C-alpha positions in Angstrom: -0.9 -179.5 -50.1 -3.8 -178.9 -47.8 -6.0 -175.8 -48.7 -8.2 -173.6 -46.3 -9.6 -170.6 -47.5 -7.8 -171.0 -50.9 -4.3 -170.8 -49.1 -2.0 -173.5 -50.0 -0.4 -174.7 -46.6 2.8 -176.6 -47.0 1.7 -178.3 -43.7 -1.7 -178.0 -42.8 -2.2 -176.5 -39.4 -4.1 -178.4 -36.7 -7.9 -178.5 -37.0 -8.5 -176.9 -33.5 -6.0 -174.1 -34.3 -8.0 -173.3 -37.5 -11.2 -173.4 -35.7 -9.9 -171.3 -32.8 -8.5 -168.7 -35.4 -11.7 -168.5 -37.3 -13.7 -168.2 -33.8 -11.6 -165.4 -33.1 -12.1 -163.5 -36.3 -16.0 -164.2 -35.8 -16.0 -163.0 -32.2 -14.5 -159.5 -32.9 -16.7 -159.2 -36.1 -14.0 -159.8 -39.1 -15.7 -162.9 -40.2 -19.5 -163.7 -40.5 -20.2 -167.3 -39.9 -24.0 -167.3 -39.3 -24.5 -169.0 -42.5 -21.4 -171.2 -42.4 -21.3 -174.9 -42.1 -21.4 -176.7 -38.9 -17.7 -177.6 -39.3 -16.3 -174.3 -40.2 -12.8 -175.9 -41.0 -13.8 -178.9 -43.1 -17.0 -177.7 -44.6 -17.5 -175.9 -47.7 -18.4 -172.8 -46.3 -16.2 -171.2 -43.9 -17.9 -168.0 -43.6 -17.9 -164.6 -45.3 -15.1 -161.8 -44.5 -16.8 -158.8 -43.3 -15.9 -155.1 -44.5 -14.4 -154.7 -41.1 -12.3 -158.0 -41.8 -11.4 -156.8 -45.3 -9.7 -153.5 -43.7 -8.1 -155.0 -41.0 -6.6 -157.6 -43.3 -4.5 -155.0 -45.2 -2.8 -154.2 -41.8 0.5 -155.7 -40.9 -0.8 -156.6 -37.4 -2.7 -159.2 -35.7 -6.4 -158.9 -36.1 -6.9 -157.6 -32.5 -4.5 -154.8 -32.5 -5.4 -154.0 -36.1 -9.0 -153.5 -35.1 -7.9 -151.4 -32.1 -6.1 -149.2 -34.3 -8.7 -148.8 -36.8 -11.3 -147.7 -34.1 -9.0 -145.2 -32.5 -8.5 -143.7 -36.0 -12.2 -143.3 -36.6 -12.6 -141.9 -33.2 -9.5 -139.3 -33.5 -7.5 -140.8 -30.8 -5.0 -142.6 -33.0 -1.9 -140.9 -31.5 -2.6 -142.2 -28.0 -3.8 -145.7 -29.3 -0.3 -146.2 -31.2 1.3 -145.8 -27.4 -1.4 -148.4 -26.2 -1.0 -150.9 -28.9 3.1 -150.5 -28.5 2.3 -151.3 -24.7 0.2 -154.4 -25.5 3.1 -155.8 -28.0 5.6 -155.9 -25.1 5.8 -157.4 -21.5 4.8 -155.1 -18.7 7.0 -152.2 -18.4 6.4 -151.9 -14.8 8.3 -155.2 -13.7 12.1 -155.0 -13.6 13.9 -158.0 -15.2 16.3 -158.9 -12.4 17.2 -158.6 -8.9 20.0 -156.0 -9.6 17.6 -153.7 -11.1 15.3 -154.1 -8.4 18.0 -153.4 -5.7 18.8 -150.1 -7.8 15.2 -149.2 -7.6 15.4 -149.5 -3.7 18.7 -147.4 -3.6 20.8 -150.3 -2.8 23.9 -151.5 -4.8 23.6 -155.0 -3.3 20.5 -155.7 -1.6 21.6 -158.8 0.0 24.6 -157.4 1.9 23.4 -153.9 2.5 23.4 -153.0 6.2 21.2 -150.2 6.8 21.6 -148.2 10.0 18.0 -148.4 10.7 18.2 -152.2 11.0 21.6 -152.6 13.0 19.6 -153.6 16.1 18.0 -156.5 14.4 19.4 -159.9 13.9 19.8 -161.2 10.0 16.5 -162.8 9.9 14.5 -159.7 11.4 16.7 -157.6 8.9 15.8 -159.7 6.0 12.1 -159.4 6.8 12.3 -155.6 7.6 13.9 -155.0 4.2 11.4 -157.3 2.4 8.6 -155.4 4.0 10.2 -152.0 2.9 10.6 -153.4 -0.5 7.0 -154.2 -0.7 5.9 -150.7 0.5 8.1 -149.1 -2.3 6.7 -151.4 -4.9 3.2 -150.1 -3.8 4.3 -146.7 -4.1 5.6 -147.3 -7.5 2.4 -149.0 -8.4 0.3 -146.0 -7.1 2.3 -143.6 -9.1 1.1 -145.2 -12.3 -2.3 -146.0 -11.1 -5.1 -145.5 -13.5 -8.7 -146.5 -13.0 -9.0 -147.3 -16.7 -6.6 -149.9 -16.4 -3.3 -151.5 -17.1 -3.0 -150.4 -20.7 -3.8 -146.8 -20.1 -1.4 -146.7 -17.0 1.3 -148.2 -19.6 0.2 -145.5 -22.2 1.2 -142.8 -19.7 4.3 -144.2 -18.7 5.1 -144.3 -22.5 4.3 -140.9 -22.7 6.6 -139.9 -19.7 9.6 -141.9 -21.3 9.0 -140.1 -24.7 9.2 -136.6 -22.8 12.5 -137.9 -21.5 13.7 -139.1 -24.7 12.6 -135.7 -26.2 14.8 -133.8 -23.7 17.8 -135.6 -24.7 17.3 -135.2 -28.5 15.1 -138.3 -28.9 17.7 -140.9 -28.5 18.3 -143.4 -25.6 20.6 -141.9 -23.1 21.3 -141.6 -19.3 18.1 -139.3 -19.0 15.9 -142.2 -20.2 17.4 -144.6 -18.0 17.4 -142.5 -15.0 13.5 -141.9 -15.8 13.1 -145.7 -15.6 14.9 -146.2 -12.6 13.3 -143.3 -10.8 9.7 -144.5 -11.9 10.1 -148.4 -11.5 10.2 -149.0 -15.2 11.9 -151.7 -17.2 14.3 -149.7 -19.5 14.7 -152.6 -22.0 10.9 -152.8 -22.3 10.4 -149.2 -22.5 13.0 -148.7 -25.2 11.2 -151.4 -27.3 8.0 -149.8 -26.8 9.4 -146.5 -28.0 10.5 -148.2 -31.1 7.3 -149.8 -31.8 5.7 -146.5 -31.4 7.9 -144.9 -34.0 7.1 -147.9 -36.3 3.4 -147.7 -36.0 3.2 -144.0 -36.5 4.9 -144.7 -39.8 2.3 -147.5 -40.4 -0.5 -144.7 -39.4 0.8 -142.3 -42.0 0.4 -145.0 -45.0 -2.8 -146.6 -43.7 -4.5 -143.9 -41.9 -3.5 -140.8 -43.6 -7.0 -139.2 -43.4 -7.3 -139.5 -39.8 -6.6 -136.8 -37.1 -3.3 -136.6 -35.5 0.6 -136.3 -35.7 1.1 -139.8 -36.7 -1.4 -140.0 -39.6 -0.2 -136.7 -41.0 3.7 -137.0 -40.5 4.5 -140.5 -39.5 6.1 -139.3 -36.4 5.2 -139.3 -32.7 5.0 -136.2 -30.3 7.7 -136.2 -27.7 5.5 -134.0 -25.4 1.9 -135.1 -25.4 -0.6 -134.1 -22.7 -2.6 -137.1 -21.3 -6.0 -137.7 -22.8 -9.1 -136.1 -21.1 -11.8 -138.1 -19.7 -13.6 -138.4 -22.9 -10.7 -139.6 -24.9 -9.8 -142.2 -22.2 -13.5 -143.5 -22.7 -13.0 -143.7 -26.4 -9.5 -145.4 -26.0 -11.1 -148.0 -23.6 -14.0 -148.6 -26.2 -11.1 -149.3 -28.5 -9.3 -151.6 -26.5 -12.5 -153.7 -25.9 -13.4 -153.8 -29.7 -10.3 -155.9 -30.2 -10.9 -158.0 -26.9 -14.6 -158.9 -27.3 -14.1 -162.5 -26.7 -11.9 -161.5 -23.4 -14.7 -159.8 -21.8 -15.1 -161.1 -18.1 -17.7 -160.0 -15.3 -17.2 -160.4 -11.7 -19.0 -163.2 -9.7 -21.7 -161.1 -8.0 -24.6 -162.7 -6.0 -26.8 -164.2 -8.2 -24.7 -164.1 -11.4 -23.5 -167.5 -10.9 -25.7 -170.7 -10.2 -24.8 -174.4 -9.6 -24.2 -176.3 -6.3 -20.6 -174.8 -6.1 -21.7 -171.2 -6.8 -21.4 -170.1 -2.9 -17.9 -171.1 -2.8 -16.7 -168.9 -5.4 -14.7 -165.9 -4.2 -16.1 -162.6 -4.8 -12.9 -161.4 -6.5 -13.2 -164.2 -9.1 -14.3 -163.3 -12.8 -15.9 -165.5 -15.2 -15.3 -165.3 -19.1 -18.1 -164.4 -21.5 -17.1 -167.8 -23.1 -18.5 -171.1 -21.9 -15.4 -172.8 -23.1 -13.4 -171.0 -20.3 -15.4 -172.0 -17.4 -12.7 -171.7 -14.4 -12.7 -168.6 -12.3 -10.4 -165.9 -13.3 -8.5 -163.5 -11.1 -6.9 -159.8 -11.6 -3.0 -160.4 -11.4 -1.8 -158.8 -8.3 0.5 -156.3 -10.3 -2.3 -155.0 -12.0 -3.0 -151.4 -11.3 -6.8 -152.5 -11.0 -6.1 -155.1 -8.3 -7.5 -154.7 -4.8 -8.0 -157.2 -1.9 -11.4 -155.4 -1.3 -13.9 -157.1 -4.0 -16.0 -154.0 -3.6 -13.4 -152.0 -5.1 -13.0 -154.2 -8.2 -14.9 -153.3 -11.4 -17.6 -155.7 -12.3 -16.8 -155.7 -16.1 -13.6 -155.8 -17.5 -11.4 -157.2 -20.5 -7.9 -158.6 -20.7 -5.3 -159.2 -23.2 -3.8 -162.7 -21.8 -4.2 -165.2 -19.2 -1.4 -166.9 -17.4 -1.4 -169.6 -14.7 0.0 -169.0 -11.2 0.9 -171.1 -8.2 -0.4 -170.0 -5.0 0.5 -170.9 -1.5 -1.5 -174.0 -1.1 0.2 -175.4 -4.2 -2.8 -175.0 -6.5 -2.9 -173.2 -9.7 -5.2 -170.2 -10.8 -5.6 -168.2 -13.8 -4.8 -164.6 -13.8 -5.4 -161.9 -16.3 -3.0 -159.6 -17.6 -3.3 -156.0 -19.1 -6.8 -155.7 -17.8 -9.1 -152.8 -18.6 -12.1 -151.7 -16.7 -15.1 -151.2 -19.1 -18.9 -149.7 -19.0 -21.1 -152.7 -20.0 -23.3 -149.8 -21.5 -20.7 -149.8 -24.4 -20.8 -153.5 -25.3 -24.0 -153.4 -27.3 -22.9 -150.7 -29.6 -19.1 -151.8 -29.9 -19.9 -155.5 -30.4 -22.0 -155.0 -33.6 -21.1 -157.7 -35.9 -19.6 -160.1 -33.4 -21.4 -163.7 -32.9 -20.9 -163.0 -29.0 -23.8 -160.4 -29.3 -27.3 -161.7 -29.5 -30.5 -159.8 -30.3 -33.9 -161.2 -29.0 -37.4 -160.1 -29.1 -38.4 -156.5 -29.7 -39.6 -154.4 -26.7 -42.8 -152.4 -26.8 -41.4 -149.7 -24.6 -39.7 -147.4 -25.5 -41.7 -147.0 -28.8 -39.9 -147.3 -32.3 -38.5 -143.8 -33.5 -37.0 -142.5 -36.7 -33.1 -142.4 -36.6 -32.0 -139.5 -38.9 -28.5 -140.8 -38.9 -29.5 -144.4 -39.8 -32.3 -143.0 -42.0 -34.8 -145.8 -40.8 -37.2 -146.6 -38.0 -35.3 -148.2 -35.2 -36.8 -150.2 -32.2 -35.3 -151.7 -28.9 -34.7 -155.3 -28.6 -33.7 -157.5 -25.7 -29.9 -157.7 -25.9 -27.5 -160.2 -24.5 -23.7 -160.7 -24.5 -21.6 -163.9 -24.5 -22.2 -167.6 -24.1 -23.7 -167.1 -20.7 -26.4 -164.6 -21.9 -25.5 -161.4 -20.1 -28.3 -159.0 -20.1 -27.3 -155.6 -21.6 -29.2 -152.5 -22.1 -31.5 -152.7 -24.8 -29.9 -152.0 -28.1 -31.8 -150.2 -30.8 -31.7 -151.7 -34.4 -33.4 -151.0 -37.6 -36.9 -152.6 -37.7 -36.7 -154.1 -40.8 -33.7 -156.5 -39.4 -36.1 -157.8 -37.0 -37.7 -159.1 -39.8 -34.7 -160.8 -41.1 -34.4 -164.3 -39.2 -30.6 -164.2 -39.4 -30.4 -161.0 -37.6 -32.3 -161.9 -34.6 -31.7 -164.9 -32.3 -34.8 -166.9 -31.5 -36.7 -165.0 -34.2 -40.0 -167.0 -33.7 -40.6 -164.5 -30.6 -40.8 -161.3 -32.8 -44.1 -162.2 -34.7 -46.4 -160.9 -31.9 -44.7 -157.7 -31.5 -43.8 -156.7 -34.9 -45.8 -157.3 -38.2 -44.5 -157.2 -41.8 -45.9 -153.8 -42.5 -44.7 -152.1 -39.4 -41.6 -150.6 -40.8 -43.8 -148.6 -43.2 -46.5 -147.7 -40.7 -44.1 -146.2 -38.4 -42.1 -144.4 -41.3 -45.3 -143.0 -42.8 -46.4 -141.8 -39.4 -43.2 -139.8 -38.7 -43.3 -138.4 -42.2 -46.6 -136.7 -41.5 -45.3 -135.6 -38.2 -42.3 -133.9 -39.7 -39.9 -136.1 -38.1 -38.2 -137.6 -41.2 -38.3 -134.5 -43.6 -37.8 -131.3 -41.7 -39.4 -129.2 -44.5 -42.6 -131.0 -43.5 -42.8 -129.8 -39.9 -45.5 -127.3 -40.7 -47.8 -130.2 -42.3 -48.7 -131.5 -38.9 -51.1 -128.5 -37.9 -53.0 -129.1 -41.3 -53.8 -132.7 -40.6 -57.3 -133.7 -39.7 -56.1 -136.9 -37.6 -53.3 -137.5 -35.5 -50.8 -139.7 -37.5 -50.6 -141.9 -34.4 -53.6 -143.9 -35.5 -51.3 -145.5 -38.2 -49.4 -147.2 -35.7 -52.2 -147.9 -33.5 -53.6 -150.0 -36.3 -57.0 -148.9 -36.4 -59.0 -150.1 -39.2 -59.4 -147.1 -41.3 -59.3 -147.1 -45.0 -56.8 -144.0 -45.7 -54.4 -145.8 -43.1 -54.5 -149.0 -45.0 -54.3 -147.3 -48.5 -51.0 -145.2 -47.6 -49.4 -148.2 -45.8 -50.0 -150.5 -48.5 -48.8 -148.0 -50.9 -45.3 -147.8 -49.2 -45.2 -151.4 -48.6 -45.5 -152.2 -52.3 -42.9 -149.8 -53.2 -40.5 -151.1 -50.3 -40.1 -147.4 -49.2 -39.3 -147.0 -45.5 -36.5 -144.2 -45.5 -36.2 -140.7 -46.6 -33.5 -141.7 -49.2 -35.6 -144.3 -50.6 -38.6 -141.8 -50.9 -36.6 -139.2 -52.6 -35.0 -141.8 -55.1 -38.4 -143.0 -55.9 -39.7 -139.5 -56.4 -36.8 -138.7 -58.9 -36.4 -141.9 -60.8 -40.0 -143.2 -60.7 -43.1 -141.1 -59.9 -42.7 -137.6 -58.6 -46.5 -137.6 -57.5 -46.0 -140.6 -55.4 -48.2 -140.4 -52.0 -49.6 -137.0 -53.5 -53.1 -138.9 -54.1 -53.3 -140.0 -50.6 -52.5 -136.5 -49.1 -56.1 -135.0 -49.5 -57.6 -137.6 -47.2 -55.4 -136.7 -44.4 -55.8 -132.7 -44.6 -58.1 -130.5 -43.3 -60.5 -129.1 -46.0 -59.5 -125.3 -45.4 -55.8 -126.3 -45.4 -55.8 -128.5 -48.6 -54.2 -125.8 -50.9 -51.6 -124.9 -48.4 -50.9 -128.6 -47.7 -50.6 -129.2 -51.6 -48.3 -126.1 -52.1 -46.1 -127.2 -49.2 -45.9 -130.9 -50.5 -45.1 -130.0 -54.0 -42.3 -127.5 -53.1 -40.7 -130.1 -50.9 -40.8 -132.7 -53.7 -39.1 -130.6 -55.9 -36.6 -129.5 -53.4 -35.6 -133.2 -52.9 -35.4 -134.2 -56.2 -33.1 -131.2 -57.1 -31.1 -132.3 -54.3 -30.8 -135.8 -55.2 -29.9 -134.8 -58.9 -27.3 -132.8 -57.6 -25.7 -135.2 -55.4 -25.9 -138.0 -58.0 
């Protein structure tokens, strides 16, 4: 029996399928293959599962949808996201399965034989054409009813919410009320019923796996039959959760200058291109999508999609159309795609200057950020400065050496410590200084700068937590000997008193929290 990742397959899957599966996991941040063998299937090293991947592996869902649920649970929008994942698990609820139901939507028992008084003066061909046009208009009205500028998945979520409300008014069971709701709103009753059952299943799953999350599902294992639509902030959080599971299905509309080559001028402006170079053909939004428009100017520039289908057009050729399309803000991608091999970080920027991030407890700086195989430029991402000095973290890392030096994380940390931006208790120290701490990062050749930076560097301290731990476990007088050379003579006693009190307080906090 063949073995891959330690699993004994009775019949070994095709190598291309294994590579595609591993690539998907790497693209959405579940597996790190940065140090894997060149052939990640037949090699000895198939990558390392990430913390995210370990959590998602415990969910009885596909990796994509598992990640979407996990992210939404962290963002406190799990109840809404359960509806979205339920919609994604089924075919479109906006397409009726057969002509009989389509006729009922149009208010006719038999579309082919109905003789509408409005068309009595027309011959059979004209009548058929007129009825067809009327049918298209009603289809457009139905489409506009569920239209949502966020995309198809959010539109489906709203439809699921309406269906649940109808079910709630009838005791929460399938009934004539639910079927009438579907008929009145152009929804497929069979699909909507399955979506409702999936919502109930996912709610029970949420209670077992996300019990600490906010929401009805996580707390009770049930769904709300009456739930108000999400506000704009919640909608953005939901769209970000969607793209987190579809990072490899991000696409960008073909704008002037974004596509090069001899045939670039012949590409329709409504065409999109995938972030993956392996998928090089133009992609188009499906006409049934709520985001579809004949006017390319009304189409979003950045989207993500769930599936691709081949469609034959009038001239007999085929095109790839995207289904379950979601409009996204490209400003989100840098933060959302952390850990994905599709996100590439390059050389650091001199502007804006590095800063101390209290949430990360480290000095961060902005780096050139690109996405996908085509290297689409994103807004600069702020990353910990020490990561820039780690070659595996930065693409083309040889470009960093002229901007970031090995002791820079310590220089910026001690500068911000003296400015009172690291420990709030040291804010009043800044008025006692005899020099501007900015000289530390200007790299002026001063002895007191070299001494304090080298002291931090030898101890490997570039964070408030590291400094507090060193004070507590190693040396409570660490950096104290360097303080005098930075303080005005008349302020020495005040500065020493302040420093000692802060150190004592931080040591006590450390011991209390340990």
